[in-house]
C-alpha positions as semicolon CSV with decimal commas, in nm:
position;residue;x (nm);y (nm);z (nm)
1;X;-0,759;1,452;3,800
2;X;-0,393;1,449;3,697
3;X;-0,432;1,752;3,466
4;X;-0,517;1,974;3,768
5;X;-0,198;1,863;3,944
6;X;0,049;1,910;3,658
7;X;-0,122;2,202;3,485
8;X;-0,225;2,256;3,122
9;X;0,114;2,386;3,008
10;X;0,306;2,079;3,124
11;X;0,028;1,850;3,001
12;X;0,053;2,000;2,650
13;X;0,428;1,938;2,652
14;X;0,379;1,577;2,764
15;X;0,132;1,514;2,483
16;X;0,360;1,686;2,232
17;X;0,641;1,454;2,344
18;X;0,415;1,148;2,303
19;X;0,310;1,261;1,954
20;X;0,676;1,306;1,864
21;X;0,740;0,950;1,986
22;X;0,458;0,828;1,760
23;X;0,615;1,010;1,466
24;X;0,951;0,847;1,541
25;X;0,830;0,492;1,611
26;X;0,579;0,467;1,322
27;X;0,848;0,383;1,062
28;X;1,091;0,227;1,308
29;X;0,969;0,010;1,593
30;X;0,646;-0,171;1,684
31;X;0,741;-0,213;2,050
32;X;0,802;0,161;2,087
33;X;0,471;0,222;1,910
34;X;0,288;-0,006;2,154
35;X;0,447;0,154;2,462
36;X;0,366;0,505;2,337
37;X;0,005;0,402;2,269
38;X;-0,018;0,262;2,621
39;X;0,110;0,592;2,765
40;X;-0,150;0,778;2,558
41;X;-0,422;0,559;2,709
42;X;-0,304;0,629;3,064
43;X;-0,272;1,005;3,017
44;X;-0,597;1,039;2,822
45;X;-0,796;0,852;3,087
46;X;-0,639;1,043;3,377
47;X;-0,620;1,389;3,215
48;X;-0,948;1,425;3,027
49;X;-1,224;1,591;3,233
50;X;-1,580;1,505;3,136
51;X;-1,667;1,861;3,014
52;X;-1,376;1,844;2,764
53;X;-1,487;1,500;2,645
54;X;-1,844;1,621;2,602
55;X;-1,741;1,942;2,425
56;X;-1,505;1,762;2,183
57;X;-1,758;1,487;2,115
58;X;-2,023;1,732;1,998
59;X;-1,776;1,965;1,824
60;X;-1,603;1,697;1,611
61;X;-1,851;1,493;1,412
62;X;-1,591;1,239;1,306
63;X;-1,547;1,149;1,674
64;X;-1,920;1,075;1,691
65;X;-1,913;0,857;1,380
66;X;-1,601;0,671;1,492
67;X;-1,762;0,605;1,831
68;X;-2,069;0,466;1,654
69;X;-1,843;0,248;1,437
70;X;-1,663;0,111;1,743
71;X;-1,997;0,046;1,917
72;X;-2,126;-0,142;1,610
73;X;-1,801;-0,342;1,602
74;X;-1,844;-0,450;1,966
75;X;-2,216;-0,515;1,911
76;X;-2,134;-0,750;1,622
77;X;-1,988;-0,992;1,877
78;X;-2,350;-1,086;1,950
79;X;-2,399;-1,253;1,610
80;X;-2,039;-1,374;1,585
81;X;-1,991;-1,743;1,651
82;X;-1,623;-1,706;1,740
83;X;-1,615;-1,450;2,024
84;X;-1,246;-1,513;2,097
85;X;-1,144;-1,428;1,739
86;X;-1,361;-1,117;1,755
87;X;-1,198;-0,993;2,075
88;X;-0,858;-1,064;1,922
89;X;-0,941;-0,842;1,622
90;X;-1,078;-0,561;1,843
91;X;-0,755;-0,572;2,044
92;X;-0,555;-0,553;1,717
93;X;-0,736;-0,246;1,588
94;X;-0,768;-0,074;1,929
95;X;-0,459;0,151;1,871
96;X;-0,650;0,317;1,586
97;X;-0,920;0,439;1,824
98;X;-0,680;0,523;2,108
99;X;-0,448;0,739;1,899
100;X;-0,734;0,913;1,720
101;X;-0,925;0,997;2,040
102;X;-0,607;1,120;2,211
103;X;-0,524;1,356;1,925
104;X;-0,880;1,492;1,919
105;X;-0,907;1,541;2,295
106;X;-0,554;1,681;2,338
107;X;-0,451;1,831;2,000
108;X;-0,125;2,007;1,925
109;X;-0,154;2,357;2,066
110;X;0,027;2,564;1,803
111;X;0,126;2,577;1,439
112;X;0,490;2,552;1,550
113;X;0,421;2,226;1,735
114;X;0,229;2,084;1,438
115;X;0,521;2,156;1,205
116;X;0,764;2,006;1,457
117;X;0,572;1,677;1,469
118;X;0,541;1,664;1,089
119;X;0,911;1,740;1,035
120;X;1,020;1,475;1,283
121;X;0,802;1,220;1,101
122;X;0,944;1,337;0,768
123;X;1,310;1,311;0,871
124;X;1,259;0,981;1,056
125;X;1,105;0,825;0,744
126;X;1,386;0,966;0,528
127;X;1,657;0,837;0,765
128;X;1,485;0,495;0,779
129;X;1,471;0,483;0,398
130;X;1,843;0,561;0,380
131;X;1,918;0,284;0,634
132;X;1,703;0,040;0,438
133;X;1,896;0,111;0,118
134;X;2,231;0,080;0,293
135;X;2,148;-0,252;0,464
136;X;1,983;-0,391;0,152
137;X;2,282;-0,308;-0,070
138;X;2,515;-0,492;0,169
139;X;2,303;-0,800;0,240
140;X;2,111;-0,875;-0,079
141;X;2,255;-1,014;-0,399
142;X;2,116;-1,142;-0,728
143;X;1,810;-1,361;-0,760
144;X;1,785;-1,419;-0,384
145;X;1,696;-1,052;-0,331
146;X;1,326;-0,987;-0,281
147;X;1,228;-0,622;-0,283
148;X;0,987;-0,679;0,006
149;X;1,301;-0,739;0,217
150;X;1,404;-0,378;0,153
151;X;1,196;-0,261;0,450
152;X;1,375;-0,385;0,763
153;X;1,163;-0,220;1,034
154;X;0,795;-0,227;0,930
155;X;0,589;-0,380;0,649
156;X;0,717;-0,274;0,306
157;X;0,362;-0,176;0,204
158;X;0,303;0,044;0,509
159;X;0,646;0,200;0,476
160;X;0,581;0,277;0,107
161;X;0,279;0,482;0,220
162;X;0,492;0,662;0,478
163;X;0,754;0,744;0,213
164;X;0,499;0,908;-0,018
165;X;0,345;1,100;0,274
166;X;0,696;1,217;0,369
167;X;0,746;1,322;0,006
168;X;0,429;1,536;0,024
169;X;0,555;1,692;0,348
170;X;0,898;1,758;0,194
171;X;0,741;1,945;-0,095
172;X;0,509;2,131;0,143
173;X;0,799;2,253;0,359
174;X;0,999;2,337;0,046
175;X;0,722;2,580;-0,044
176;X;0,671;2,718;0,309
177;X;1,029;2,731;0,442
178;X;1,264;3,028;0,402
179;X;1,521;3,033;0,116
180;X;1,817;2,918;0,327
181;X;1,680;2,573;0,409
182;X;1,413;2,503;0,152
183;X;1,644;2,328;-0,098
184;X;1,717;2,058;0,158
185;X;1,348;1,962;0,148
186;X;1,351;1,957;-0,233
187;X;1,655;1,727;-0,239
188;X;1,484;1,503;0,014
189;X;1,177;1,486;-0,212
190;X;1,394;1,354;-0,497
191;X;1,555;1,099;-0,264
192;X;1,214;0,971;-0,152
193;X;1,100;0,964;-0,515
194;X;1,402;0,744;-0,598
195;X;1,323;0,518;-0,302
196;X;0,962;0,476;-0,420
197;X;1,073;0,360;-0,764
198;X;1,350;0,141;-0,624
199;X;1,122;-0,034;-0,373
200;X;0,877;-0,145;-0,647
201;X;0,577;-0,141;-0,411
202;X;0,264;-0,095;-0,622
203;X;0,082;0,087;-0,339
204;X;0,370;0,334;-0,333
205;X;0,333;0,401;-0,707
206;X;-0,043;0,457;-0,672
207;X;0,010;0,693;-0,377
208;X;0,274;0,880;-0,577
209;X;0,033;0,930;-0,868
210;X;-0,226;1,072;-0,627
211;X;0,036;1,310;-0,483
212;X;0,136;1,427;-0,834
213;X;-0,230;1,493;-0,922
214;X;-0,264;1,710;-0,612
215;X;0,057;1,889;-0,709
216;X;-0,084;1,970;-1,053
217;X;-0,407;2,112;-0,909
218;X;-0,207;2,310;-0,652
219;X;0,010;2,459;-0,927
220;X;-0,296;2,562;-1,130
221;X;-0,473;2,725;-0,835
222;X;-0,156;2,896;-0,714
223;X;-0,048;3,052;-1,043
224;X;-0,381;3,130;-1,211
225;X;-0,608;3,381;-1,038
226;X;-0,883;3,386;-1,299
227;X;-1,158;3,143;-1,191
228;X;-1,249;3,053;-1,547
229;X;-0,885;2,969;-1,630
230;X;-0,853;2,756;-1,315
231;X;-1,176;2,572;-1,401
232;X;-1,072;2,509;-1,762
233;X;-0,720;2,396;-1,672
234;X;-0,855;2,169;-1,398
235;X;-1,096;2,016;-1,649
236;X;-0,809;1,958;-1,895
237;X;-0,605;1,788;-1,620
238;X;-0,902;1,563;-1,535
239;X;-0,949;1,470;-1,902
240;X;-0,578;1,391;-1,943
241;X;-0,584;1,174;-1,629
242;X;-0,900;0,993;-1,740
243;X;-0,762;0,936;-2,092
244;X;-0,433;0,808;-1,955
245;X;-0,616;0,570;-1,720
246;X;-0,832;0,435;-2,005
247;X;-0,531;0,382;-2,233
248;X;-0,335;0,216;-1,949
249;X;-0,621;-0,020;-1,859
250;X;-0,679;-0,107;-2,223
251;X;-0,313;-0,188;-2,285
252;X;-0,265;-0,386;-1,966
253;X;-0,579;-0,597;-2,019
254;X;-0,529;-0,655;-2,394
255;X;-0,490;-1,027;-2,462
256;X;-0,166;-1,115;-2,645
257;X;-0,180;-1,318;-2,964
258;X;-0,076;-1,683;-2,922
259;X;0,091;-1,812;-3,241
260;X;0,148;-2,188;-3,259
261;X;0,437;-2,292;-3,483
262;X;0,451;-2,643;-3,630
263;X;0,824;-2,710;-3,674
264;X;1,155;-2,554;-3,578
265;X;1,409;-2,443;-3,840
266;X;1,574;-2,783;-3,797
267;X;1,248;-2,953;-3,892
268;X;1,158;-3,085;-3,544
269;X;0,801;-3,069;-3,417
270;X;0,717;-2,822;-3,142
271;X;0,535;-2,918;-2,821
272;X;0,239;-2,703;-2,709
273;X;0,018;-2,693;-2,401
274;X;-0,279;-2,461;-2,458
275;X;-0,499;-2,581;-2,170
276;X;-0,357;-2,321;-1,932
277;X;-0,130;-2,055;-2,080
278;X;0,097;-1,832;-1,870
279;X;0,269;-1,527;-2,013
280;X;0,609;-1,375;-1,945
281;X;0,679;-1,025;-2,074
282;X;0,371;-1,066;-2,295
283;X;0,480;-1,394;-2,460
284;X;0,316;-1,737;-2,403
285;X;0,536;-1,981;-2,210
286;X;0,396;-2,328;-2,275
287;X;0,401;-2,320;-2,659
288;X;0,666;-2,358;-2,929
289;X;0,897;-2,578;-2,721
290;X;1,144;-2,828;-2,868
291;X;1,294;-3,009;-2,568
292;X;1,559;-3,209;-2,757
293;X;1,704;-2,902;-2,926
294;X;1,700;-2,711;-2,596
295;X;1,909;-2,974;-2,417
296;X;2,155;-3,025;-2,704
297;X;2,211;-2,652;-2,757
298;X;2,242;-2,576;-2,386
299;X;2,515;-2,839;-2,336
300;X;2,727;-2,654;-2,593
301;X;2,727;-2,329;-2,394
302;X;2,703;-2,438;-2,029
303;X;2,816;-2,718;-1,799
304;X;2,506;-2,676;-1,584
305;X;2,266;-2,974;-1,631
306;X;1,913;-2,864;-1,713
307;X;1,757;-3,141;-1,503
308;X;1,913;-3,001;-1,181
309;X;1,711;-2,786;-0,940
310;X;1,774;-2,410;-0,929
311;X;1,756;-2,168;-0,637
312;X;1,386;-2,100;-0,698
313;X;1,300;-2,471;-0,658
314;X;1,233;-2,529;-1,029
315;X;1,447;-2,719;-1,278
316;X;1,692;-2,516;-1,488
317;X;1,514;-2,649;-1,795
318;X;1,196;-2,470;-1,687
319;X;1,398;-2,156;-1,607
320;X;1,555;-2,167;-1,954
321;X;1,211;-2,198;-2,115
322;X;1,081;-1,902;-1,912
323;X;1,385;-1,690;-1,990
324;X;1,367;-1,759;-2,365
325;X;0,995;-1,676;-2,356
326;X;1,057;-1,343;-2,182
327;X;1,291;-1,243;-2,466
328;X;1,034;-1,336;-2,730
329;X;1,243;-1,630;-2,856
330;X;1,130;-1,975;-2,958
331;X;1,227;-2,253;-2,720
332;X;1,462;-2,440;-2,953
333;X;1,822;-2,438;-3,080
334;X;1,775;-2,105;-3,255
335;X;1,648;-1,944;-2,935
336;X;1,937;-2,077;-2,723
337;X;2,193;-1,959;-2,980
338;X;2,044;-1,607;-2,958
339;X;2,124;-1,580;-2,586
340;X;2,400;-1,341;-2,487
341;X;2,678;-1,423;-2,242
342;X;2,497;-1,217;-1,979
343;X;2,174;-1,409;-2,046
344;X;2,354;-1,741;-1,991
345;X;2,500;-1,616;-1,662
346;X;2,157;-1,495;-1,552
347;X;1,999;-1,835;-1,618
348;X;2,281;-2,013;-1,434
349;X;2,229;-1,775;-1,140
350;X;1,861;-1,875;-1,121
351;X;1,687;-1,594;-1,309
352;X;1,372;-1,706;-1,487
353;X;1,297;-1,390;-1,686
354;X;1,463;-1,079;-1,823
355;X;1,209;-0,890;-1,609
356;X;1,388;-1,024;-1,301
357;X;1,696;-0,828;-1,406
358;X;1,502;-0,499;-1,421
359;X;1,381;-0,267;-1,147
360;X;1,111;-0,004;-1,115
361;X;0,762;0,079;-1,236
362;X;0,792;-0,061;-1,590
363;X;0,887;-0,406;-1,464
364;X;0,597;-0,408;-1,214
365;X;0,348;-0,311;-1,485
366;X;0,473;-0,579;-1,725
367;X;0,449;-0,848;-1,457
368;X;0,101;-0,730;-1,365
369;X;-0,003;-0,747;-1,730
370;X;0,126;-1,104;-1,752
371;X;-0,090;-1,202;-1,455
372;X;-0,401;-1,037;-1,601
373;X;-0,357;-1,204;-1,942
374;X;-0,287;-1,553;-1,804
375;X;-0,544;-1,804;-1,931
376;X;-0,700;-2,046;-1,677
377;X;-0,383;-2,048;-1,465
378;X;-0,361;-2,162;-1,104
379;X;-0,365;-1,833;-0,904
380;X;-0,124;-1,949;-0,631
381;X;0,195;-1,745;-0,631
382;X;0,047;-1,464;-0,843
383;X;-0,020;-1,156;-0,630
384;X;-0,283;-0,997;-0,853
385;X;-0,465;-1,321;-0,937
386;X;-0,481;-1,409;-0,568
387;X;-0,624;-1,066;-0,485
388;X;-0,889;-1,099;-0,755
389;X;-0,993;-1,425;-0,586
390;X;-1,000;-1,250;-0,247
391;X;-1,216;-0,968;-0,386
392;X;-1,460;-1,213;-0,544
393;X;-1,486;-1,404;-0,217
394;X;-1,534;-1,087;-0,013
395;X;-1,801;-0,950;-0,245
396;X;-1,992;-1,279;-0,240
397;X;-1,986;-1,292;0,142
398;X;-2,085;-0,924;0,165
399;X;-2,390;-0,984;-0,057
400;X;-2,493;-1,283;0,150
401;X;-2,468;-1,087;0,480
402;X;-2,560;-0,748;0,339
403;X;-2,696;-0,548;0,631
404;X;-2,507;-0,658;0,943
405;X;-2,212;-0,858;0,807
406;X;-2,082;-1,186;0,948
407;X;-1,966;-1,021;1,271
408;X;-1,620;-0,926;1,391
409;X;-1,533;-1,283;1,496
410;X;-1,647;-1,487;1,195
411;X;-1,459;-1,323;0,907
412;X;-1,190;-1,590;0,874
413;X;-1,439;-1,878;0,897
414;X;-1,669;-1,709;0,640
415;X;-1,385;-1,688;0,388
416;X;-1,273;-2,047;0,451
417;X;-1,632;-2,167;0,410
418;X;-1,662;-1,979;0,079
419;X;-1,333;-2,120;-0,055
420;X;-1,438;-2,475;0,038
421;X;-1,788;-2,433;-0,105
422;X;-1,665;-2,295;-0,439
423;X;-1,374;-2,542;-0,472
424;X;-1,116;-2,264;-0,486
425;X;-0,776;-2,355;-0,630
426;X;-0,605;-2,136;-0,371
427;X;-0,384;-2,335;-0,137
428;X;-0,459;-2,321;0,238
429;X;-0,179;-2,074;0,311
430;X;-0,307;-1,842;0,035
431;X;-0,674;-1,845;0,144
432;X;-0,684;-1,498;0,294
433;X;-0,922;-1,209;0,345
434;X;-1,011;-0,942;0,091
435;X;-0,702;-0,715;0,106
436;X;-0,944;-0,427;0,052
437;X;-1,040;-0,219;0,353
438;X;-1,389;-0,116;0,244
439;X;-1,474;-0,474;0,148
440;X;-1,333;-0,597;0,481
441;X;-1,557;-0,354;0,669
442;X;-1,857;-0,461;0,458
443;X;-1,793;-0,832;0,519
444;X;-1,745;-0,782;0,895
445;X;-2,013;-0,522;0,971
446;X;-2,241;-0,512;0,665
447;X;-2,385;-0,210;0,492
448;X;-2,464;-0,045;0,825
449;X;-2,102;-0,062;0,938
450;X;-1,977;0,043;0,596
451;X;-2,206;0,348;0,598
452;X;-2,091;0,455;0,946
453;X;-1,726;0,403;0,851
454;X;-1,777;0,608;0,531
455;X;-1,938;0,889;0,731
456;X;-1,636;0,892;0,963
457;X;-1,405;0,940;0,665
458;X;-1,626;1,208;0,508
459;X;-1,668;1,402;0,833
460;X;-1,290;1,389;0,885
461;X;-1,247;1,574;0,555
462;X;-1,504;1,830;0,670
463;X;-1,332;1,872;1,009
464;X;-0,977;1,951;0,895
465;X;-0,866;2,306;0,802
466;X;-0,871;2,407;0,437
467;X;-0,523;2,266;0,377
468;X;-0,424;2,102;0,050
469;X;-0,133;1,928;0,220
470;X;-0,364;1,770;0,478
471;X;-0,624;1,687;0,216
472;X;-0,361;1,516;-0,002
473;X;-0,225;1,304;0,286
474;X;-0,570;1,190;0,399
475;X;-0,663;1,105;0,039
476;X;-0,344;0,897;-0,001
477;X;-0,433;0,704;0,315
478;X;-0,793;0,644;0,207
479;X;-0,683;0,533;-0,140
480;X;-0,460;0,274;0,029
481;X;-0,787;0,116;0,149
482;X;-0,867;0,021;-0,211
483;X;-0,599;-0,250;-0,234
484;X;-0,495;-0,313;0,127
485;X;-0,644;-0,388;0,470
486;X;-0,455;-0,085;0,600
487;X;-0,627;-0,075;0,939
488;X;-0,571;-0,442;1,018
489;X;-0,205;-0,408;1,113
490;X;-0,065;-0,211;1,404
491;X;0,153;0,014;1,186
492;X;-0,126;0,078;0,933
493;X;-0,395;0,150;1,193
494;X;-0,168;0,382;1,392
495;X;-0,052;0,562;1,076
496;X;-0,409;0,638;0,968
497;X;-0,517;0,740;1,318
498;X;-0,207;0,959;1,360
499;X;-0,274;1,179;1,056
500;X;-0,654;1,175;1,078
501;X;-0,637;1,268;1,447
502;X;-0,351;1,515;1,407
503;X;-0,530;1,711;1,135
504;X;-0,887;1,674;1,268
505;X;-0,786;1,772;1,621
506;X;-0,620;2,101;1,532
507;X;-0,742;2,361;1,775
508;X;-0,477;2,624;1,835
509;X;-0,577;2,764;2,172
510;X;-0,618;3,139;2,201
511;X;-0,464;3,223;1,862
512;X;-0,565;3,286;1,504
513;X;-0,316;3,029;1,374
514;X;-0,582;2,788;1,246
515;X;-0,740;3,070;1,046
516;X;-0,400;3,165;0,906
517;X;-0,339;2,802;0,814
518;X;-0,656;2,811;0,603
519;X;-0,552;3,137;0,437
520;X;-0,195;3,028;0,360
521;X;-0,312;2,715;0,182
């Protein structure tokens, strides 16, 4: 085999180079990622003797469970009607298995090499984030800017995960690095924190919260040696987190009060539509509207006709109504007169809400609350409402095919059949899969596949060293499964396999470095 010709030392360097390429291409380039994965396949096939494969297979339980999961995936082609679609999906997710197996069979050989790979990933993500901000600031203006366009190289959702992971690594190296360089990592952590808030990706916010929770527990365990004090403080942190979550969920799901007014101050009757009520910034849109007063008052302050079409494809009249609603104003002469000069310019530029002029977490939460509190509204165009429909569809299909699932090839057809059968209001382009990894696995492979997949994740936790940094990163990745099909894109699948394999495969040959890694953490 090739490993006997080139020798173990050179082989380790080749694999280290390939892992560095993965770290570089993950946030940057899909083509480079594909070529690196192909090289990993070639080297792993030609440089893995059977005794090593056998030894690793029985030593690492997560390799056993992942192999069983892959076998069940291939086996599900038997009860799949669409074999071609099934093979297409297996080909899509294949990099996950390739990268993971390669990292387990040929792990990094020293603590120094592990840190090198992690630092290269960290600085590549940071440099990519800086490039994204620079390009975005030059090319995007006003209402035409969508924050999803901030990520120019990979999916904005996948990159948001990478940014938070890089933030965890920055803080980790800040703690572990000597005094001369450690402040550079701290500054980088603040930069990545800024990027997370600027990008407005909800998955990024959730991942950040998880990272902060880990940081709190780390601080408690690091600075309090008394076990009773650690236990009590940890319990207090858990109670604070649980209380905050309950208060947040209660506030975001609380239905706003809809007050119907009869007449405007000028004595004109208001128009109301209460059949389906949408909210903007917590205020109902389709009530308390006086169209005649709106048009007369608007003509006094702007030359822009309200019946013309704006940049978002809606009439300016509708945009004006939405904007007034978002400020808590009635849609009449009094409301128009209360607009500031900046408000008028915003409406003329195509803004439909004061929330569109804001950035960050608060704006995302307010928009999410509006979606939750909408009453009998068409879900198309509303991210959260669409996902709720996807989750309902996925759960219904999972219950119907509980044990074995619909098979790897029939997922799309099963969803389409459900949407048609239930008369879903989702348009054809919005009729998608669950956007929830565990539910996707359950729909495709049933409870059996879900159990095997869960055992793979659990055994991966048991396989890694006792490292809080590693534990935090794997938890962030698994939590991304709750609101995304993380494994069903090349970048997502490779990202998960990269860190699961990198941490699970650690086997520092002939040294006590793995033991020291446990002790340092």
